[in-house]
C-alpha positions as a Python dict, from the first residue, in 0.01 Angstrom:
ca = {
    (1, 'M'): (0, 0, 0),
    (2, 'D'): (3, 342, 163),
    (3, 'L'): (-224, 477, 433),
    (4, 'L'): (-363, 830, 410),
    (5, 'V'): (-391, 977, 759),
    (6, 'A'): (-593, 1273, 887),
    (7, 'Y'): (-647, 1414, 1234),
    (8, 'G'): (-1020, 1447, 1294),
    (9, 'S'): (-990, 1788, 1460),
    (10, 'D'): (-785, 1933, 1174),
    (11, 'P'): (-1044, 2089, 940),
    (12, 'A'): (-832, 2073, 625),
    (13, 'G'): (-725, 1715, 687),
    (14, 'R'): (-1081, 1616, 772),
    (15, 'N'): (-1218, 1781, 456),
    (16, 'M'): (-964, 1606, 235),
    (17, 'A'): (-1034, 1273, 405),
    (18, 'E'): (-1412, 1310, 374),
    (19, 'H'): (-1379, 1391, 5),
    (20, 'L'): (-1172, 1081, -65),
    (21, 'A'): (-1375, 854, 163),
    (22, 'R'): (-1688, 903, -49),
    (23, 'D'): (-1551, 649, -298),
    (24, 'M'): (-1419, 404, -37),
    (25, 'S'): (-1570, 136, 186),
    (26, 'R'): (-1514, 141, 563),
    (27, 'Q'): (-1404, -173, 745),
    (28, 'N'): (-1280, -192, 1103),
    (29, 'G'): (-1224, 182, 1122),
    (30, 'V'): (-1024, 204, 799),
    (31, 'Y'): (-1151, 320, 461),
    (32, 'R'): (-1047, 68, 197),
    (33, 'G'): (-945, 147, -159),
    (34, 'D'): (-750, 1, -451),
    (35, 'A'): (-458, 247, -459),
    (36, 'Y'): (-449, 350, -92),
    (37, 'E'): (-642, 326, 234),
    (38, 'L'): (-746, 598, 477),
    (39, 'A'): (-769, 642, 853),
    (40, 'V'): (-888, 935, 1064),
    (41, 'L'): (-709, 973, 1397),
    (42, 'E'): (-834, 1110, 1728),
    (43, 'T'): (-490, 1249, 1811),
    (44, 'P'): (-268, 1499, 1623),
    (45, 'A'): (-86, 1380, 1315),
    (46, 'I'): (242, 1541, 1421),
    (47, 'S'): (250, 1307, 1725),
    (48, 'A'): (172, 988, 1534),
    (49, 'D'): (505, 813, 1595),
    (50, 'W'): (298, 522, 1726),
    (51, 'L'): (119, 467, 1395),
    (52, 'E'): (303, 156, 1278),
    (53, 'S'): (205, -33, 1592),
    (54, 'E'): (-161, -12, 1492),
    (55, 'F'): (-156, 35, 1116),
    (56, 'G'): (107, -157, 919),
    (57, 'Y'): (155, -4, 574),
    (58, 'D'): (431, 66, 322),
    (59, 'G'): (401, 441, 374),
    (60, 'Y'): (199, 717, 540),
    (61, 'V'): (60, 1027, 370),
    (62, 'F'): (-67, 1285, 617),
    (63, 'L'): (-349, 1520, 516),
    (64, 'S'): (-316, 1843, 708),
    (65, 'K'): (-370, 2214, 737),
    (66, 'H'): (-83, 2457, 684),
    (67, 'A'): (-50, 2768, 898),
    (68, 'A'): (180, 3069, 858),
    (69, 'E'): (202, 3401, 1035),
    (70, 'S'): (217, 3578, 699),
    (71, 'G'): (-126, 3445, 605),
    (72, 'R'): (1, 3393, 251),
    (73, 'L'): (-208, 3136, 66),
    (74, 'A'): (-12, 2819, 0),
    (75, 'L'): (-45, 2453, -88),
    (76, 'T'): (257, 2280, 61),
    (77, 'C'): (424, 1943, 87),
    (78, 'H'): (713, 1830, 304),
    (79, 'S'): (894, 1550, 479),
    (80, 'T'): (923, 1545, 857),
    (81, 'G'): (1207, 1564, 1106),
    (82, 'N'): (1382, 1765, 1376),
    (83, 'F'): (1746, 1854, 1316),
    (84, 'G'): (1811, 2026, 1648),
    (85, 'E'): (1782, 1951, 2018),
    (86, 'E'): (1414, 2049, 2043),
    (87, 'A'): (1098, 1876, 1924),
    (88, 'A'): (832, 2133, 2006),
    (89, 'F'): (597, 2010, 1734),
    (90, 'G'): (610, 1632, 1759),
    (91, 'G'): (865, 1364, 1696),
    (92, 'S'): (1201, 1335, 1868),
    (93, 'P'): (1502, 1568, 1876),
    (94, 'R'): (1770, 1506, 1616),
    (95, 'Q'): (1562, 1254, 1428),
    (96, 'V'): (1455, 1264, 1064),
    (97, 'A'): (1174, 1058, 913),
    (98, 'V'): (1207, 848, 599),
    (99, 'P'): (1090, 1079, 318),
    (100, 'Y'): (873, 992, 18),
    (101, 'P'): (1050, 1148, -283),
    (102, 'S'): (861, 973, -563),
    (103, 'L'): (514, 1064, -441),
    (104, 'Q'): (619, 1417, -352),
    (105, 'K'): (740, 1476, -707),
    (106, 'E'): (425, 1330, -864),
    (107, 'Y'): (202, 1529, -631),
    (108, 'M'): (380, 1861, -678),
    (109, 'R'): (368, 1816, -1053),
    (110, 'A'): (-3, 1736, -1033),
    (111, 'L'): (-64, 2057, -836),
    (112, 'W'): (138, 2254, -1089),
    (113, 'E'): (-64, 2110, -1377),
    (114, 'R'): (-378, 2237, -1200),
    (115, 'R'): (-227, 2570, -1092),
    (116, 'E'): (-478, 2784, -1281),
    (117, 'S'): (-760, 2637, -1074),
    (118, 'F'): (-578, 2731, -753),
    (119, 'G'): (-558, 3100, -840),
    (120, 'S'): (-330, 3297, -609),
    (121, 'F'): (-205, 3002, -403),
    (122, 'D'): (168, 2939, -387),
    (123, 'I'): (256, 2581, -475),
    (124, 'T'): (564, 2514, -268),
    (125, 'L'): (773, 2265, -81),
    (126, 'E'): (859, 2330, 280),
    (127, 'A'): (1183, 2234, 444),
    (128, 'T'): (1176, 1921, 659),
    (129, 'H'): (1018, 1997, 996),
    (130, 'H'): (801, 1867, 1286),
    (131, 'G'): (690, 1513, 1367),
    (132, 'P'): (633, 1229, 1344),
    (133, 'T'): (995, 1123, 1308),
    (134, 'A'): (1017, 762, 1428),
    (135, 'L'): (822, 581, 1154),
    (136, 'S'): (1042, 334, 968),
    (137, 'V'): (875, 372, 629),
    (138, 'R'): (818, 661, 386),
    (139, 'T'): (626, 957, 523),
    (140, 'I'): (500, 1284, 374),
    (141, 'F'): (268, 1572, 465),
    (142, 'V'): (24, 1723, 214),
    (143, 'E'): (-110, 2054, 343),
    (144, 'V'): (-373, 2317, 262),
    (145, 'G'): (-307, 2672, 382),
    (146, 'T'): (-329, 2909, 525),
    (147, 'T'): (-620, 3031, 741),
    (148, 'P'): (-944, 2877, 872),
    (149, 'E'): (-1122, 3008, 564),
    (150, 'Q'): (-917, 2777, 340),
    (151, 'W'): (-908, 2487, 585),
    (152, 'N'): (-1287, 2484, 594),
    (153, 'D'): (-1329, 2523, 218),
    (154, 'A'): (-1450, 2176, 125),
    (155, 'R'): (-1423, 2246, -247),
    (156, 'L'): (-1060, 2360, -220),
    (157, 'C'): (-965, 2068, 1),
    (158, 'G'): (-1140, 1832, -237),
    (159, 'S'): (-943, 1968, -532),
    (160, 'V'): (-616, 1916, -345),
    (161, 'A'): (-725, 1565, -248),
    (162, 'D'): (-805, 1488, -613),
    (163, 'A'): (-453, 1594, -716),
    (164, 'L'): (-311, 1363, -452),
    (165, 'A'): (-535, 1073, -553),
    (166, 'E'): (-433, 1120, -916),
    (167, 'S'): (-67, 1110, -813),
    (168, 'M'): (-109, 794, -610),
    (169, 'G'): (-301, 624, -890),
    (170, 'R'): (-20, 666, -1141),
    (171, 'P'): (253, 405, -1192),
    (172, 'A'): (561, 528, -1008),
    (173, 'R'): (817, 689, -1240),
    (174, 'A'): (1186, 651, -1167),
    (175, 'H'): (1385, 963, -1080),
    (176, 'P'): (1722, 1005, -913),
    (177, 'V'): (1682, 1116, -551),
    (178, 'A'): (1867, 1403, -386),
    (179, 'V'): (1900, 1530, -30),
    (180, 'C'): (1888, 1910, -9),
    (181, 'F'): (2085, 2162, 195),
    (182, 'G'): (2028, 2536, 230),
    (183, 'G'): (1751, 2773, 130),
    (184, 'T'): (1468, 2914, 334),
    (185, 'H'): (1176, 2734, 493),
    (186, 'Y'): (999, 2774, 156),
    (187, 'P'): (1290, 2669, -69),
    (188, 'K'): (1231, 2817, -413),
    (189, 'K'): (1515, 2639, -592),
    (190, 'F'): (1417, 2300, -455),
    (191, 'T'): (1051, 2361, -538),
    (192, 'R'): (1152, 2445, -894),
    (193, 'E'): (1363, 2130, -911),
    (194, 'V'): (1090, 1898, -786),
    (195, 'I'): (837, 2035, -1037),
    (196, 'H'): (1052, 2098, -1342),
    (197, 'G'): (1381, 1922, -1283),
    (198, 'E'): (1535, 1578, -1292),
    (199, 'Y'): (1551, 1496, -922),
    (200, 'A'): (1296, 1373, -672),
    (201, 'L'): (1380, 1516, -331),
    (202, 'G'): (1427, 1362, 10),
    (203, 'S'): (1499, 1549, 331),
    (204, 'I'): (1550, 1926, 299),
    (205, 'V'): (1780, 2086, 558),
    (206, 'P'): (1721, 2465, 549),
    (207, 'A'): (1998, 2716, 609),
    (208, 'H'): (1879, 2792, 961),
    (209, 'A'): (1922, 2424, 1059),
    (210, 'L'): (2266, 2365, 908),
    (211, 'E'): (2432, 2443, 1240),
    (212, 'W'): (2291, 2115, 1372),
    (213, 'V'): (2439, 1902, 1094),
    (214, 'D'): (2743, 1728, 1237),
    (215, 'D'): (2888, 1389, 1138),
    (216, 'S'): (2628, 1203, 1343),
    (217, 'M'): (2332, 1394, 1199),
    (218, 'L'): (2460, 1367, 843),
    (219, 'S'): (2501, 991, 885),
    (220, 'H'): (2145, 969, 1018),
    (221, 'I'): (2006, 1180, 732),
    (222, 'L'): (2177, 959, 474),
    (223, 'E'): (2051, 645, 646),
    (224, 'R'): (1694, 777, 627),
    (225, 'N'): (1747, 879, 263),
    (226, 'A'): (1890, 543, 161),
    (227, 'G'): (1810, 580, -209),
    (228, 'A'): (1968, 922, -254),
    (229, 'S'): (2247, 958, -511),
    (230, 'A'): (2302, 1335, -492),
    (231, 'A'): (2309, 1634, -261),
    (232, 'L'): (2159, 1957, -395),
    (233, 'L'): (2296, 2278, -244),
    (234, 'D'): (2122, 2615, -257),
    (235, 'W'): (2467, 2766, -278),
    (236, 'D'): (2368, 3128, -222),
    (237, 'L'): (2151, 3051, 81),
    (238, 'M'): (2366, 2832, 304),
    (239, 'G'): (2500, 3097, 541),
    (240, 'P'): (2821, 3055, 740),
    (241, 'H'): (2807, 2674, 731),
    (242, 'R'): (2839, 2642, 354),
    (243, 'R'): (3206, 2541, 339),
    (244, 'R'): (3176, 2299, 631),
    (245, 'I'): (2872, 2125, 484),
    (246, 'L'): (3039, 2103, 144),
    (247, 'E'): (3347, 1937, 293),
    (248, 'M'): (3130, 1689, 483),
    (249, 'L'): (2935, 1597, 169),
    (250, 'E'): (3252, 1555, -35),
    (251, 'G'): (3341, 1277, 206),
    (252, 'T'): (3029, 1081, 107),
    (253, 'D'): (2932, 893, -208),
    (254, 'L'): (2677, 1159, -306),
    (255, 'E'): (2720, 1368, -618),
    (256, 'V'): (2724, 1730, -502),
    (257, 'V'): (2522, 1967, -721),
    (258, 'R'): (2520, 2343, -667),
    (259, 'L'): (2199, 2522, -763),
}
């Protein structure tokens, strides 16, 4: 069973949690349900590398706000990790979390099916970023953006939470899993693939982080994406590291697919 996790001081996460908790019973600080359980933390979600020591579950789904300088309205979803030497927003340097490809695909498709009700919101993946990174089981962030107006919109947050609950209540469907390389922080080709394509997606390494992918990091990424059978490349958005990354991937067992 998975645990939904919200930080109590995050208005979007709190609103999603409160919406879902209405149909759950609370025992020993955890809201109990049939398809998932729910906990509200007193500390930030991005720093929750300690979570397994207190809450033992098969996976963790973080309910969170999304912020962007552009202010563009977006509903986002992403795995977590830090590819470089810094960990300014939680987790550890050069550590990638175990992603949750199957749920991400179901959830993004559920959002897309409801897209008319979300009006002008972008429905998009984000590249892998921030913490927590140390959890040993599947982890994903579900986020509502992009300003306090949306974070505090209980109706909006409730609609997003309903899409997530629907996704988690479905029997898991089997899809081949791919690790992704290239693209921007909001990777259009990978978003299109997760909604309309064949693959469920694991870690996404954006073009600006490819410089950090050496043999050690690639080995770590593949270890954390143990079920992956392919590598998807946003071929036109890989920058100066494209040839190097391609040669590294050709030395693995992954099927390399150029998008």
